[in-house]
PADRENDREN-897823 format. One line per 2 residues: their letters; for each residue x, y, z of C-alpha. Coordinates in nm, 3 decimals. Each point is the difference from the previous one (the first is absolute). Example, Ala and Ser with C-alpha at 12.3 -4.5 7.8 and 13.67 -1.06 7.14 Angstrom:
BEGIN
AS	1.230 -0.450 0.780 | 0.137 0.344 -0.066
END
This chain:
BEGIN
MK	4.834 12.434 12.271 | 0.367 -0.098 0.034
FC	0.293 0.078 -0.226 | 0.360 -0.115 -0.049
PN	0.248 0.275 0.098 | 0.299 -0.163 -0.173
VA	0.117 0.218 -0.289 | 0.197 -0.297 -0.140
CS	-0.305 -0.228 -0.007 | -0.025 -0.197 -0.326
HR	-0.367 0.103 -0.036 | 0.090 0.368 0.030
QR	0.282 -0.044 -0.251 | -0.247 -0.146 -0.251
TG	-0.299 0.227 0.053 | 0.140 0.315 0.161
TP	-0.240 -0.026 0.297 | 0.024 -0.194 0.327
AE	-0.173 -0.334 0.043 | -0.349 0.054 0.141
YD	-0.171 -0.245 0.234 | -0.342 -0.018 0.158
VD	0.055 -0.341 0.158 | 0.126 -0.081 0.347
RP	0.365 -0.083 -0.060 | 0.312 0.133 0.173
DC	0.237 0.051 -0.293 | 0.026 0.050 -0.374
AD	-0.037 -0.306 -0.223 | 0.266 0.137 -0.237
CG	0.285 0.106 0.228 | -0.097 -0.112 0.349
VA	0.023 0.346 0.161 | -0.251 0.075 0.277
LV	-0.308 0.189 -0.125 | -0.103 0.342 0.130
DG	-0.331 0.184 0.023 | -0.090 0.332 -0.156
PA	-0.021 0.149 -0.349 | 0.337 0.175 0.024
YY	0.178 -0.295 -0.156 | -0.245 -0.023 -0.286
AP	0.166 0.286 -0.186 | 0.253 -0.105 -0.263
PS	0.360 0.011 0.124 | 0.194 0.319 -0.056
GE	0.303 0.010 -0.226 | 0.233 0.031 0.298
TT	0.039 -0.340 0.163 | 0.245 -0.084 0.272
AR	0.229 -0.290 -0.073 | -0.071 -0.293 0.225
PL	0.312 -0.132 0.177 | 0.118 -0.349 -0.080
PP	-0.137 -0.259 0.240 | 0.253 -0.140 0.247
GL	0.175 -0.308 -0.129 | -0.057 0.057 -0.372
LS	0.354 0.123 -0.065 | 0.146 -0.297 0.185
RI	-0.213 -0.236 -0.210 | 0.121 0.166 -0.318
GV	0.359 -0.030 0.124 | -0.039 -0.371 0.081
TI	-0.138 -0.066 -0.349 | 0.281 0.192 -0.172
VA	0.274 -0.170 0.203 | -0.136 -0.348 -0.072
LA	-0.031 0.071 -0.372 | 0.352 0.146 -0.011
IA	0.144 -0.317 0.156 | -0.197 -0.226 -0.235
IA	0.109 0.199 -0.308 | 0.362 0.077 0.090
GP	0.080 -0.334 0.166 | 0.007 -0.212 -0.319
RL	0.237 0.254 -0.159 | 0.240 0.028 0.293
LL	0.010 -0.339 0.176 | 0.144 -0.206 -0.286
FP	0.176 -0.334 0.032 | 0.364 0.009 -0.111
EK	0.058 -0.165 -0.337 | 0.336 -0.139 -0.111
EP	-0.092 0.024 -0.366 | -0.309 0.223 -0.033
EI	0.050 0.031 -0.372 | -0.053 -0.376 -0.029
SG	-0.281 -0.051 0.245 | -0.198 0.311 -0.089
LP	-0.216 -0.052 0.307 | -0.023 0.306 0.230
WN	-0.091 -0.207 0.307 | -0.066 0.200 0.315
VF	-0.131 -0.055 0.351 | -0.356 0.081 -0.115
SV	-0.001 -0.226 -0.307 | -0.264 -0.230 0.151
GL	-0.219 0.296 0.094 | -0.357 -0.030 0.124
YP	-0.109 -0.247 -0.265 | 0.013 -0.309 0.230
IL	-0.221 0.178 0.255 | -0.245 0.111 -0.267
AA	-0.015 -0.350 -0.152 | -0.051 -0.147 0.347
AL	-0.285 0.242 0.069 | -0.183 -0.110 -0.315
FV	0.061 -0.368 0.076 | -0.125 0.031 0.359
EL	-0.308 0.188 -0.122 | -0.075 -0.274 -0.254
VA	0.038 -0.273 0.262 | -0.222 0.188 0.245
WI	-0.260 0.039 -0.274 | 0.009 -0.368 -0.099
VP	0.016 -0.166 0.345 | -0.343 0.032 0.168
SL	0.143 0.007 0.354 | 0.228 0.293 -0.085
RP	-0.251 0.197 -0.206 | -0.149 0.191 0.298
LR	0.343 0.146 0.081 | -0.004 0.209 -0.318
HA	-0.282 0.223 0.129 | 0.043 -0.040 0.376
GP	0.149 0.341 0.056 | 0.336 0.071 0.167
EG	0.015 -0.337 0.178 | -0.048 -0.211 -0.313
RE	0.225 0.212 -0.221 | 0.275 -0.013 0.263
KL	0.009 -0.380 -0.022 | 0.013 0.009 -0.379
GR	0.268 0.270 0.019 | 0.225 -0.218 0.216
AT	-0.038 -0.287 -0.246 | 0.085 0.237 -0.285
IL	0.321 0.122 0.164 | 0.112 -0.353 0.088
LG	-0.062 -0.136 -0.351 | 0.149 0.314 -0.156
MV	0.326 -0.037 0.188 | 0.022 -0.366 -0.107
LA	-0.049 0.104 -0.363 | 0.257 0.276 0.045
LF	0.249 -0.257 0.129 | -0.049 -0.220 -0.308
HA	0.025 0.304 -0.229 | 0.320 0.112 0.171
YG	0.144 -0.350 -0.039 | -0.072 0.011 -0.373
IA	0.177 0.335 -0.037 | 0.300 -0.126 0.197
RS	0.023 -0.306 -0.224 | -0.012 0.222 -0.309
RS	0.287 0.214 0.131 | 0.206 -0.312 0.076
YF	0.045 -0.062 -0.373 | 0.194 0.328 -0.028
DP	0.153 -0.002 0.350 | 0.038 -0.361 0.123
EG	0.195 0.107 0.307 | -0.253 0.262 0.106
PQ	-0.164 -0.034 0.344 | -0.342 -0.136 -0.094
LV	-0.129 -0.002 0.358 | 0.083 0.368 0.035
VI	-0.185 0.075 -0.324 | -0.306 -0.199 0.108
GS	-0.005 0.167 0.342 | 0.039 0.346 -0.153
LV	-0.285 -0.056 -0.245 | -0.235 -0.127 0.270
AG	0.100 0.293 0.221 | -0.077 0.241 -0.285
TS	-0.348 -0.144 -0.042 | -0.055 0.014 0.377
LL	0.101 0.367 0.002 | -0.248 0.077 -0.277
VL	-0.276 -0.176 0.196 | 0.084 0.206 0.309
LA	0.002 0.321 -0.206 | -0.336 -0.086 -0.158
TW	-0.152 -0.072 0.341 | 0.151 0.321 0.138
VT	-0.157 0.207 -0.279 | -0.341 -0.166 0.045
RR	-0.006 0.077 0.373 | 0.191 0.329 0.021
GL	-0.004 0.139 -0.352 | -0.247 0.066 -0.281
GN	-0.173 -0.268 -0.203 | 0.077 -0.370 -0.011
GF	0.373 -0.065 0.028 | -0.003 -0.323 -0.203
AL	-0.172 0.169 -0.295 | 0.238 0.298 0.014
LY	0.319 -0.208 0.021 | -0.132 -0.232 -0.270
LV	-0.099 0.257 -0.263 | 0.214 0.311 0.053
PD	0.342 -0.172 -0.046 | -0.141 -0.165 -0.312
LV	-0.104 0.343 -0.127 | 0.353 0.133 0.060
MQ	0.146 -0.293 -0.193 | -0.240 0.070 -0.287
GE	0.109 0.364 0.008 | 0.365 -0.099 -0.032
FL	-0.091 -0.227 -0.290 | -0.191 0.284 -0.164
HA	0.298 0.232 0.038 | 0.222 -0.259 -0.168
IL	-0.246 -0.023 -0.290 | -0.029 0.375 -0.050
SG	0.377 0.043 0.016 | 0.048 -0.258 -0.275
AI	0.176 -0.259 0.217 | -0.292 -0.246 -0.037
PE	-0.044 -0.061 -0.286 | 0.313 0.118 -0.175
KA	-0.209 0.226 -0.222 | -0.182 0.285 0.174
PT	-0.381 -0.028 -0.018 | -0.197 0.212 -0.243
SA	-0.239 0.277 0.102 | -0.299 -0.230 -0.052
EI	0.154 -0.266 0.223 | 0.076 0.257 0.272
AR	-0.358 0.126 -0.020 | -0.134 -0.353 0.045
IF	0.233 -0.059 0.294 | -0.156 0.293 0.189
II	-0.357 -0.011 -0.132 | -0.067 -0.367 0.079
PA	0.069 0.033 0.376 | -0.203 0.322 0.008
LL	-0.299 -0.177 -0.155 | 0.035 -0.291 0.242
AG	0.011 0.240 0.295 | -0.301 0.187 -0.138
GA	-0.197 -0.323 -0.023 | 0.083 -0.081 0.363
VA	-0.105 0.349 0.114 | -0.329 -0.032 -0.190
CS	-0.071 -0.329 0.180 | 0.074 0.157 0.338
RW	-0.235 0.293 -0.067 | -0.300 -0.212 -0.097
PG	-0.144 -0.060 0.350 | 0.044 0.371 0.083
RR	-0.205 0.105 -0.302 | -0.265 -0.255 0.092
DE	-0.019 0.142 0.353 | -0.051 0.354 -0.122
DV	-0.290 -0.105 -0.223 | -0.196 -0.180 0.273
RV	-0.228 0.206 0.224 | -0.217 -0.099 0.291
EA	-0.364 0.097 0.020 | -0.065 0.373 0.035
SG	-0.022 0.067 0.372 | 0.258 0.269 0.043
AE	0.266 -0.266 0.049 | 0.348 -0.010 -0.142
PY	0.067 -0.168 -0.334 | 0.141 -0.350 0.001
RR	0.376 0.046 0.017 | 0.244 -0.283 0.058
GA	-0.242 -0.226 0.181 | -0.137 0.252 0.253
GP	-0.376 0.035 0.009 | -0.242 0.190 0.220
RG	-0.144 -0.319 0.148 | 0.220 -0.305 0.009
AN	0.240 -0.092 -0.277 | -0.036 -0.022 -0.376
PP	0.157 -0.293 -0.189 | 0.308 0.130 -0.184
PL	0.045 -0.069 -0.372 | 0.247 -0.260 -0.121
RL	0.347 0.118 -0.097 | 0.166 -0.048 -0.337
PA	0.158 -0.214 -0.128 | -0.219 -0.258 0.166
SG	0.250 -0.277 -0.083 | 0.325 0.182 0.071
VA	0.289 -0.007 -0.244 | 0.035 -0.382 0.008
PA	-0.184 -0.052 -0.333 | 0.272 0.209 -0.168
LI	0.278 -0.193 0.176 | -0.114 -0.350 -0.092
PA	0.029 0.043 -0.381 | 0.352 0.137 0.055
GL	0.077 -0.295 0.226 | -0.126 -0.238 -0.268
AG	0.247 0.156 -0.244 | 0.283 -0.063 0.245
LL	-0.113 -0.360 0.049 | -0.004 -0.067 -0.374
WL	0.347 0.151 -0.032 | 0.128 -0.223 0.280
LS	-0.151 -0.311 -0.156 | 0.143 0.086 -0.342
TA	0.351 0.061 0.135 | -0.020 -0.333 0.184
HL	-0.096 -0.164 -0.336 | -0.325 -0.129 0.149
IP	-0.197 0.175 -0.274 | 0.112 0.120 -0.344
YN	0.172 0.338 0.009 | -0.238 0.140 -0.261
AG	-0.296 -0.085 0.222 | 0.146 0.208 0.282
AW	0.118 0.287 -0.219 | -0.341 0.023 -0.169
YF	-0.166 0.121 0.320 | 0.246 0.290 0.028
EN	-0.139 0.168 -0.311 | -0.166 0.330 0.091
DG	-0.268 -0.005 -0.267 | -0.243 -0.235 -0.165
VP	-0.128 -0.315 0.165 | 0.236 0.002 0.304
LV	-0.120 0.347 0.101 | -0.363 -0.105 -0.037
IR	0.068 -0.304 0.217 | 0.152 0.220 0.271
LV	-0.293 0.240 -0.002 | -0.259 -0.282 0.010
LT	0.190 -0.168 0.282 | 0.019 0.331 0.190
SI	-0.373 0.062 -0.038 | -0.088 -0.348 0.124
LV	0.231 0.033 0.299 | -0.151 0.339 0.088
LV	-0.343 -0.161 0.024 | 0.116 -0.308 0.191
LG	0.233 0.168 0.250 | -0.216 0.309 0.043
WA	-0.302 -0.211 0.089 | 0.208 -0.210 0.240
FQ	0.135 0.305 0.184 | -0.343 0.149 0.079
TP	-0.283 -0.246 -0.045 | -0.347 0.145 0.068
TA	-0.050 -0.269 0.265 | 0.305 0.110 0.199
RE	-0.091 0.368 -0.029 | -0.360 -0.059 0.106
AL	0.109 -0.213 0.298 | 0.232 0.273 0.127
WR	-0.252 0.277 -0.060 | -0.257 -0.201 0.193
RV	0.225 0.031 0.302 | 0.034 0.369 -0.068
RE	-0.377 0.040 0.013 | -0.019 -0.208 0.315
YS	0.232 0.250 0.161 | -0.153 0.306 -0.167
PD	-0.363 -0.074 -0.100 | -0.040 0.339 -0.167
SR	0.264 -0.085 -0.263 | -0.123 -0.008 -0.357
PL	-0.061 -0.354 -0.137 | 0.240 -0.151 -0.252
EE	-0.235 0.001 -0.298 | 0.236 -0.030 -0.297
GD	0.098 -0.367 0.043 | 0.134 -0.169 -0.312
SE	-0.058 0.301 -0.224 | 0.260 0.223 0.167
VL	0.264 -0.275 -0.002 | -0.060 -0.071 -0.368
AA	0.016 0.372 -0.080 | 0.333 0.031 0.183
LR	0.135 -0.302 -0.188 | -0.099 0.144 -0.338
LS	0.163 0.333 0.086 | 0.318 -0.183 0.108
IL	0.055 -0.174 -0.333 | 0.101 0.316 -0.187
PL	0.283 0.119 0.231 | 0.137 -0.352 0.036
CV	0.013 -0.044 -0.378 | 0.176 0.337 -0.019
FV	0.256 -0.125 0.252 | 0.062 -0.295 -0.233
IL	0.017 0.189 -0.330 | 0.202 0.310 0.093
PL	0.316 -0.178 0.124 | 0.013 -0.191 -0.330
LV	0.044 0.325 -0.195 | 0.347 0.062 0.142
DV	0.243 -0.250 0.149 | 0.249 0.233 0.170
GP	-0.006 0.228 0.301 | -0.242 0.028 0.293
GT	-0.355 -0.107 -0.059 | 0.083 -0.313 -0.199
SP	-0.138 -0.209 0.284 | -0.380 -0.012 0.016
YL	0.003 0.033 0.379 | 0.287 0.233 0.104
VP	-0.147 0.337 -0.100 | -0.362 -0.069 0.114
LL	0.121 -0.128 0.337 | 0.238 0.293 0.044
TM	-0.279 0.242 -0.087 | -0.232 -0.149 0.259
LV	0.282 -0.004 0.255 | 0.064 0.373 -0.050
LD	-0.373 0.079 0.025 | -0.020 -0.197 0.325
LV	0.297 0.193 0.143 | -0.160 0.332 -0.095
AE	-0.329 -0.105 0.161 | 0.180 -0.103 0.319
VR	0.189 0.328 0.027 | -0.321 0.200 -0.053
AR	-0.185 -0.210 0.257 | 0.273 0.044 0.261
MQ	-0.008 0.375 -0.056 | -0.379 0.031 0.017
IE	-0.094 -0.248 0.273 | 0.075 0.102 0.355
GE	0.216 -0.241 0.197 | 0.231 -0.287 -0.090
LV	-0.145 -0.263 -0.234 | 0.022 -0.361 0.115
SV	-0.088 -0.323 -0.180 | -0.295 -0.188 0.149
WP	-0.059 -0.267 -0.265 | 0.187 -0.155 -0.297
EH	-0.230 -0.096 -0.287 | 0.076 -0.170 -0.332
RV	-0.341 0.031 -0.165 | -0.047 0.340 -0.161
FA	-0.380 0.001 0.022 | 0.014 -0.099 0.369
AD	0.239 0.286 0.084 | -0.227 0.249 -0.176
MV	-0.305 -0.129 0.184 | 0.171 0.024 0.339
AA	0.117 0.352 -0.080 | -0.356 0.098 -0.094
VL	-0.131 -0.117 0.338 | 0.276 0.173 0.197
RS	-0.055 0.328 -0.183 | -0.372 -0.021 0.063
EG	0.088 -0.027 0.369 | 0.206 0.320 -0.022
IP	0.340 -0.175 0.006 | 0.250 0.130 -0.261
VL	0.156 -0.288 -0.196 | 0.304 -0.046 -0.221
LR	0.014 -0.317 -0.210 | 0.375 -0.026 -0.034
GV	0.105 -0.178 -0.319 | -0.351 -0.046 -0.138
LY	0.089 0.118 -0.353 | 0.311 -0.218 -0.019
RT	-0.199 -0.297 0.127 | -0.271 0.070 -0.259
MA	0.257 -0.025 -0.277 | 0.196 -0.294 0.147
RF	-0.283 -0.200 0.165 | 0.091 -0.359 0.088
AH	0.340 0.012 -0.172 | 0.156 0.223 0.269
PF	-0.121 -0.124 0.340 | 0.297 0.172 0.165
VP	-0.187 0.332 -0.038 | -0.322 -0.010 0.205
IE	-0.248 0.284 0.033 | 0.047 0.154 0.344
VM	-0.309 0.159 0.155 | 0.150 0.297 0.186
VP	-0.185 0.232 0.238 | 0.106 0.264 0.255
AS	0.149 -0.153 0.313 | -0.272 0.164 0.212
RA	-0.269 -0.196 -0.190 | 0.193 -0.326 -0.039
ED	-0.188 -0.184 0.273 | -0.342 0.086 -0.143
AT	0.114 -0.077 -0.356 | 0.146 -0.338 0.101
RI	-0.325 -0.097 0.171 | -0.207 0.095 -0.306
VR	0.230 -0.173 -0.248 | 0.020 -0.322 0.199
QI	-0.376 -0.007 0.037 | -0.046 0.035 -0.377
ML	0.290 -0.212 -0.126 | -0.005 -0.278 0.260
GE	-0.360 0.017 0.117 | 0.102 0.061 0.358
MP	-0.282 0.098 0.229 | 0.016 0.348 0.150
PA	0.065 0.024 0.374 | -0.311 -0.039 0.209
EV	-0.149 0.330 0.108 | -0.081 0.060 0.362
RT	-0.362 0.108 0.034 | -0.048 0.297 0.225
DE	-0.379 -0.021 0.025 | 0.006 -0.312 0.216
PA	0.003 0.052 0.375 | 0.330 -0.068 0.161
SP	0.025 -0.297 0.230 | -0.052 0.098 0.359
AK	0.324 0.041 0.183 | 0.051 -0.162 0.331
KK	-0.038 0.242 0.285 | 0.293 0.026 0.226
KR	-0.069 -0.018 0.367 | 0.077 0.324 0.168
KK	0.185 -0.010 0.320 | -0.181 0.152 0.287
KP	0.137 0.330 0.106 | 0.147 -0.040 0.343
TE	-0.182 0.174 0.275 | 0.156 0.291 0.174
DA	0.075 -0.214 0.306 | 0.174 -0.269 -0.213
AT	0.197 0.255 -0.196 | 0.138 0.158 0.308
A	0.070 -0.327 0.175
END
């Protein structure tokens, strides 16, 4: 019998006893620490536990993340363009006014093109090589969009400052976007989490906080809000965050309820089984937050058409009502989109095809028996939180949380950061990325196989990707393993994801080919040696 000696193991934290194994594996499926023999570790841990030192490099990663966020937040407030008449223009233009939005729009456009064009479709799931090609196209298109955006801002400023140097403004704006791209890449490689998600959401949160402070102080609106309005301002975001946390906890609760057959083996935890891998449950929401975004986008489209006098103003304003028929239309539209998008993101055919490769690699893995039923169950469970994300922001139109996507995405981002910090503290060695994946179910399946092989895995950004799905292709799921196991993990992942054949094994039971005998030189006779 083998036991996990790690006092910080997640299994020990839950149950109070070390993880127990009677299978031939080198390390713990929960924390990755090497197993030990003997019953001494079976006793519950004592109250006195020694603090484990921080792993090397964690503080530097935290510092990189903080520095990048500080630049992204403080830059727009410090690097302002000079205005001759700011009281007339009212536009606080700064070097970062373009921001990351051109890059993010380019990423979505490139992903759509790669999905539509058959010849480009394989690049989306071709691993680091394919994603690198799409990434270069994204950066190139993003900088072109940034140039056009910067030109539009420079033209707007020319109305208030005709003699202003427009080329300098355009160059400064493009340089600001380029700096943000470099900072986001720096955080992704040397910091914590995905840099593009952090620099996209956190500055927006700070801006919402400033807006909230102005509301509570009575500056916006002129009359200070009532106690009921203040309560709604804080309760609505809390409920949205709670809904996101509940979605993130669903697969964990499913894992704890599933048990393998009674053979003295460990319970099924996070995809690790006693023989082979177990298919992980689908994550919620199965459709992402897109079904809550599209009804809001439809409202913006109707407003734009009404202001352009393409449709009657009353027709556009009618959809903005927060009760009655418009609300019912939004909820019905959200429910339909949950079913359509959720089914498209994880069709049973795609899941069965990938799991077939898993079983080819690991024949002892449990079959994928659920099929359509599990997907339909995940879709039904996803309708409720998505409808909540639609209804709650309509109850209050000020302060953070008014957007149906900001708070859920921020919640998932924070949970991903916490999971990464815990993984870096518990797993021995530096974590490296071996595979970028954009399908949530595929990342979970790969992680299940790696854990069954005794390789600790961190799915970096999996919760954020679950909430964002196709809408945010700039945040992939990174399959991260210890650097010492990177070669083995890469071989396993490529064999499962790409169908690559394993390297041919050299058989040792076959007789070796006879070697040619070298002719020995005759030893010189005593007479010849002395001659």
